[in-house]
N, C-alpha and C positions, 0 to 999 in steps of 0.2 A: 568493567567495561573500560575502555582505552580512552577516553576522552572525560573531561566533565562534566557532569550530572547536576541536573537542577537536585536529586534529592538521589541519594545510593538505594540501590535495588534491595525492595522488602521480599525475602523467603525466595524461595527457587534456588537453583545450584549453577556455579557458571561453569560453561562448558566452551569447546572451541572448535570449532569444524571446519573444513576444506572449500574454500570457494575458487575452482578452474581460472585461470585468468586467458585474455588472451594471447600473451607472451607461451603458454603453455606452463606457468607456474602454477602455484596453488599459494591462495593468500589465506591466513589463519583468520576467519571473522569470530568476535568472540558475541556470545549470549548466554541469555537466563533463562534455565531449564525447569521449568514447575511440571511434577508429576504427582497424579491424584493419587491418594491415599488406597483406593481400589482398583480395579481392574479398569484401564482408561475409555472412552466412550468415543476416542476418537485423541488428533492430533491437530496443533496449528501452529505454524508458522506466523509469529506478527513481525513485519517489517517497521524500522522505525520511520518517523516520519519528520519530515524536512529540518526543522529545531536540532533533532536529535534522539539518540533514545533516553525517555523519560521515566522515573519510578511512577508519575503520575499520571501518565499515559499508557508506553507499554508495559509498562509494572501492574498498573490497574487492571486491563484489560486480563492479563495474562492469570492474576492472582483472581479473577471473577469466572471465566472459563475455566479454570482450574476445580475451583470450588464445585463447578455444575458438573464436573466429570471429566475433563479435556485436559492431557496433557499438549504444556502450550513451550514454543521454543521461541522467545522470544530473540531477536537479532539483531545487533548494531551493524548496520552496512557505511559506517564512517571513520568509527573508530580506528581500523585498520590502517585508515588512508589519509587519516591524520585531519579530519574534514569537522567542522563544529556545526555546521547547518545549510543548508542549499536554499532555503528561503529568499534569500536576494542575490542569489548566485546561482540559479539554476542548473545553470553550463558546468560549473564546477565538476561534477562527477554525471557518469552517463548513464543513463534510464535502465541500458543494455546490461551492466558491470551489477545493479543491483537485482534486476532480474534474475541475472545467474546466480547470484548470492540468496536471493528464496530459494531457486529448483536445488542449489548443492544444501540449503539448510532442508528441503523435501527428504533429500536423499539420506542424510544425517540421521534424521529421524526412522527411516525405513531400517539402516544399518542399525539401528538400536533398538527395534523388534515392533514399530508400529506399522500396522497394514495398510496398504497401499489405499486398499477401497474406503480411509478412512482418515484421510490427511485434507485438511484447508488451509488456507493461507488469510491473513487478514491485514489493513494497514491504516494510518488515518493521514490524511493529506496526500503528498506525496509516497510515503508507503500504500496507501487505497489506490495512489495511481498504480503501481508496481504489482500489485496486486489484482489490477485490472488485465495488464498485459501479459501473465503468466496464466492466465485465465483463457487464452487467445495464442492458440497455434500459428499465428500471423508473426508474434513476436518468439525470437530464441529458439528458429525453428530446427537448429540440431539437439535439442531438447525432445526428445519426445514424450518420458513420462509426465505429468501433470498433477495436480490438483484436482480433489472430487468437486471441491464447494471455494469460492473466493468474495471475501468480503471487503468493502471499500468504503471508507467513510471521509468524507469530505474532500473527495477526490477530485483531482482535474484532469475531467474526460476529452485529454485535447486530441487524440490518438484515434481517430477511424478508420480502420480497416474497410477498402473496397469490397473485399471479399470476406467479413469474417467467420473464421475458425475456431466455435466455439471448443473449450475442451471443460470448463467448470461452469458448477452453478453457480450463479450470483447474486447477491446482494448490495445494494449500491444505498448507503444513506448519506444525504446532506441537507444543510438545515436550509429553511429556507429565506436565508436572510446574508448567503454565504457571498461575499464580494469578492471572491482571491477562486475560485474556482467556478461561482455561476450554478445554477439550477438545469438550467434547459443542457447545455450543452452533456451532461449526463443522461436527460431524458431520450435527446437523441441519439448517446449513444447505445442505450438500452433498445428502445424500437429496433437499430442496425443490427444487435447480436440477436434479439429474440426473431428477426426474418431473417436469421441465416441459421435456426434453427437451435439458437441456443435458449436457456432457463433463468432467466436474470428479474429482478423485481429490484425498484427504485422507492425509496419511502422518503417524504420530503418532514420534517423534523420544524414545526412552527417556531418562532422565534429562537432559534439557532442561528449562528454565524460559524466562520470559516473557524475551526478552531472550538468548538464549542464542548469537548470533551478533553479540555485544559486543565489547567491549574486548580480545585477547588478555593483559592484564594484570591483569583482573578476574575471576579464578578464583574466589574465594571467595563467599559468599551474600551479597549486597548488600541494604537492606532499606529502603526508601521508603517512609516514613510518609505521604505527601502524595500519591503516585501515586493516581490515581482509577481503579477496577478493573469490570470488567464481566461476569465469572463466572456472575452469575444475571440477565443483562438480554437481553431481545428485543426487539424493536420492531418492530411488522406495519408493513408500506408496502403503501399503497393503490394501484391502478392507473395511479393519475395522476401517483406518485410523494412522495403525501402520508404521514408518519408516524403512525401511531397509536400513543397510550399512554396507560395509568390513563384511558379513556375521552375522553381529547383528543387533538385533531389538528392538526400542525404542517407548516406547510411547507417544501418539502425543504429550503429556506435560512434555515430558521430553528432551526440547530442550539443556539443560546444557550438556546432556550426549551425544546424537549427535554431538552436535558442537564440540566436545574433541574428538570425536572417528574420524569426519572430519579433524581437524588440524592436525593428524596425516599422511595425503596423500594430500586432496584437496585445503584446505584451506591454502593459502599463506597469507604475509602480504605486504602491500606498494601499493597503488592506487594512483592514479591522475587524474586531473579535472579540470575543469574552464570552467566560465559561458559564453554559446552562446546566446547571446540577441535576434538574428534571429529565430532561433529553438525553443526557450524558447515560443516566440511569436506563432512559427507557433504551438507548440503543443499544447498552447491552442487555437487555433485556432478550431486544430483537437477535441479537447477534447469536444466544444460547439457543432460542429460538430456531433460527435457520441452521445451527447444526443439528440441534436433535432431529430435527424433521429430516434432513439426509443422511442422518446416520444412525436412523431409528432401528436399522436391521440390524 
């Protein structure tokens, strides 16, 4: 990867793929590719969390899914853009850009031989939010092909399409002590998605905070006074992909302006988190079970 990481990647192979940009150029994105010894049961794109790519999070999920028989492409959407993290400044990178990276990663997996009906996307925190965006055709509307399944952990379920267009089966995992994203926003999101005909499950993990799948050495409560939180945020999304908030409308690409407006009201600073090893193991098992159920044929 091109950014400093908390731990160097264990296992896997470093690869790059091209992600088309708005100016018609391609950006080379770094990733780690993990292949099972036998024929893969499917393939999963893992989008990095807000603090950036970490071996204890993205790498660990990749190895766990790989051990269960899945190929995994764990991508670093920050490195090529020289971004260390977004947790204190969510306006520093467009969610649209990251969504395009995830869909470009999907195309890369198809190009190296993985079947289109066995592809999934997942992520933690902001990475989970990106997974939810690409699971709905309201977002990135010029991209026709989507993932079969999407899995989001501790995601900020702030974007609520007025007319959802489900493209993937979705699993959302969130801790009941999450004071960054909250629990109710994802429950509301799930109801809206299901009412539009989508298949979605939400599981709440007791005793788990935001980032409960973090470093195994961080078991005590860590308070980050600068982290942006979204517990009380809800953004309506028009059928054409534009966001509406506080009576103003924002282009899908203009995350910076949207976040700027949200900071005037719903976005606060200061969040707590700790690693819960029991629930981290539980969510890993649930992810594998969800994939198995969807790729059983």
